[in-house]
N, C-alpha and C positions, 0 to 999 in steps of 0.2 A: 579369659581374663580380659577380655574386650582389649584385645590390642587392635586388631582388623579396626574395628569400630573406629578407634581412637586415629589410625593412619586413614582410615577413604571415607567415614562416613561424617554427616554432620558441619555444621557451620565452623566449628573448630577443628576439623579433621586437618591431618599435616599433609594429605595427597589427595585434595579432594578431585583430581583430575583422572589419578589412576585406574585401572580397572585390574580387578581379580582375575588371573589363569590358575586355574590348580592344571598341575601337570602330575603322569607317574607313568609306570611301566610295568608289566607283566601287573603279579599280586598288585602294586602300589596304583597301576590303573585300575583296576576295580575299587580299591578305596579313595581313588581321586575322584570315581562318577558318582559314588553312593555320597561323599561329602559334597559334591557341588549340589545333587540334587537337595540335600539337606540346606545348603546356603542359598541356594536359587532366589528365594522368597526375599530375602535380607538383600543379597548383591542380583537383584534383576540384569545388570551386564557382565555378570559373572558367565566365563568361559572355560571348558576343560579340554584337554590336550590329551588322549587317552591310547598310548603306545603298548602294544600288542597285549591287549585286554584278555584277561579269560573267557575262553566259551562257555562255560556252564555259570551263570555271570547272574542274569536279570530275567525276566520276562518277555515277551515280545510285545506288552505293554509298555511299560517302563522304556527297555531300549530304542523302541521306537519313538515315544514320547518325550526324550529329553536331545532328541535333534539338533532342537533349537542354539542348544549350547553345549553339549556332546561332539569333538569329530574323535576318530578311533580311528589307527595308521597300521596296517598288517602288513608284513614282508614277506610276500610270495606265498613260500609251502609252511610258515609258523605254526607247530602244531599247538598251542597253544591256545590259539583263539576257537579254534575247533574241537575242544577239550570237551567234552560233555558223558552224560552216563551212556545216552543212544549211539553216540557217534562212537564211543570206545566197545559198546555191545557190537554194532554194524562190522568195526573193523576184526574183533577177535572172530565173528562168526565168518566171515569172507576168507580170512587167512585157514580157521577150519578145515573150512571146504574146500579150498586151495590144496591143504596137501593130501585130503583123499582124493584128489583130482590127478595128481602128480604120477606118471608113470616111468619115469627115470630116478637111477639114483640122486639121492638129495644133495650129495658133492656136486653133481655137476650142474644143477639148477644155481648154486654158490658162485662155482664157477661163472657160469654164463654171465648172471647178474653182476656180479662185480666187476667181469670182465664191459659190460655194456654201460653199465653206471661211471666207473672211474676211467676205464682204460679208453674208451673210445666217446664219450662224449664232445668234447670238444672235433674230432676227428681230426687232429694237425698232428703229425709227426715230428719229430726233432730228430731222428735217423738215432740215438742215442740208445744204447742196451740197456742201461739202468731209468729210460723214461718207457711208461706204460700209456703213454698218451700218442702212441703212435697204431697204424694201420686203419683199416677200410671205416667209413663213418656210416652208419644207419639211421644216424640221429630222426627223427622226426618219418621214419619209411615205415608206414602202419603197415605194409604188405610183409615185409622183412619180421616185424612183432608176430604179426598172424600168426606168420609159418614156424615163429620159435615157441609161442605158446604151443600149436598145433604139436608139434615136435614133442614137447616136456608135459603137455596135458592133455587127461581123459576130455574128451567132449562134457559139458553137464547132463547130458541126457542119458549119459551112456557111463557113467562111475560105477567101478566095482562093488558091490554092496556087502559081498562074503569075504571082506576081509576085516584083521581083527580092529583097525582103526575106524571102519565105516561102523562097526558094531558098536564098539563105543563113544563114536558121536552122536551116534542116534540116542544114545543112552543120557549122555553132557546135554542134549539141546531138551530131551523131555524134563530134567534136571531145573535145567534153568528156565523153562516153561511153567514149570511149578513156581520158583521163586519168584518170577515177576509176577505170577496171579495173587501170590502171598504180599506183595510190596504194596500193591493197590494202587490207585490211579494218582493217588498225590504224587508219587514216585516218578510217574511217567509225564509228568508236567517241563516241557522244554522251555531251555534258557538259551540265550543268545548273546554276542558280544554289542556294546551298547552305540548308540547315537549313530550320527553320519560316517560311513567307512569308507576310508581311502586307502585302496589294496595296490601294493605296489607289484606286479606282475612280469616275471621275468618274460621277456620277449627275444631276448638273444644273447649270444655267447662269443666275445672277442677270441679269437683264432692265434694262438700264440705257443712257442713250445714253455714260454714260463708259466702262461696261465694252466697249461697240460700239465707240468711238472707239478704245480702247485696241486692239482687237484688230485694227482698220483703221490703227494706225501700226506695229505689230507683224508685220504680216501675218499674224493670227492665232496668234502663239504665245506671246502671253502667256495665263499661266490666271488672271488676275484676274476675278473672281466664279463661278470655278467652285467647285463643291463636292463634296467627295469622301467615301466612305464605305471603311472597311475591311472586307476580308476575307479569311479563309485561302485561300490558294492553294498548289497544288500544285507540285512542282518542274519535273514536263511542262507547266506551262501555256502555260509561254511559249517555246512552240514555234513561233511564226512571228513576222515582223517586224509591225509595227501602225503603218499608214502612216498619221500624224498630223502638224497644223502644231506640236504640243508633245512630238515623238518626242525632240528633242532637249534642250531646255531642261527637259524633265522629270525630266531627268538630272541639273541644276544643286542641287547641295547646298542653297544657302539657298531654293531654289523647295521640295526635298525637307523640310527643316527647318519651313517655314513651316507647310505641308498638315499635317503630325504634329503639330506645334503646335494648330493648329485641330480638328483633329478630338479631341485630348487634351481640349482645353476645354469645346467644344459638344457632341460626344457621350458622353464620360466626363464632363466638370463637374469635370476635374482642375486644379489650381491649378497652373501651370507657373511663373508671377512670379517665385518665388526659388530655382529651378532645385532642387539639391541642397545649396545655401549655405544655413546658419543666419545670417542677415543680422544678428542680434542679437549671439552671438557671434563671429561670423566665422569658423566652424569648418564644416569639412564633414563629411557624414554618413555612415555607414558604408557605402553604395555610394554607386558612381558610375557 
């Protein structure tokens, strides 16, 4: 309807000094990027902020060529920016192969993973019988986890092949290989998240009984007490799904917003209390 043109373009524009910003989260981020690419020629100073964009989205050429005006933000283990056919197939194959390597009862594996992920993540006990955050921590101990894997898994080169599961898995691989061949090369085109990517990587965990209890109640899905640092990431850095208790909740917009605000204030000393609004005059700034 020409509304933007009336507001921003031409000699009679109502707000000629304003700059256009297009913002979106998740699927909305994908729409924002595509819309920005379409409108870039008309609005050369346009900028796009893409929060938690989908991974299986645009080709490498477009993902890298839009870096001048698209900035994406990804929170730690967020599943959606890593979502692609290739990544899901890789995850499926890894899970099936791991199942075939298990040499202990499955319930023992589940109990061990739950204890290590939820119970011992921060390694700080509160001394109460209702809290599952007490106990010795092994977080970051590579030797401990290597030994735990040895106790639960067969070595890769000595997996039993005479089991019913192994035979079914081999049949499954043959079927999937044939299906992949029939799909052809067009279905194998790799897709990537767009633009310049700021990855908020978890670097630490504040230790307290409150944080430990929160992880216990939420089965480890809370990021309360987590500390993040922003790093520049490449578009092909998200080429595998990261299994984490927060892989789903890291995608929530309220969580992304909160952690970006924390980084802005704590790491860069920015004042975000007023946003882009002049609270004294009630007017908006020239950019939003």
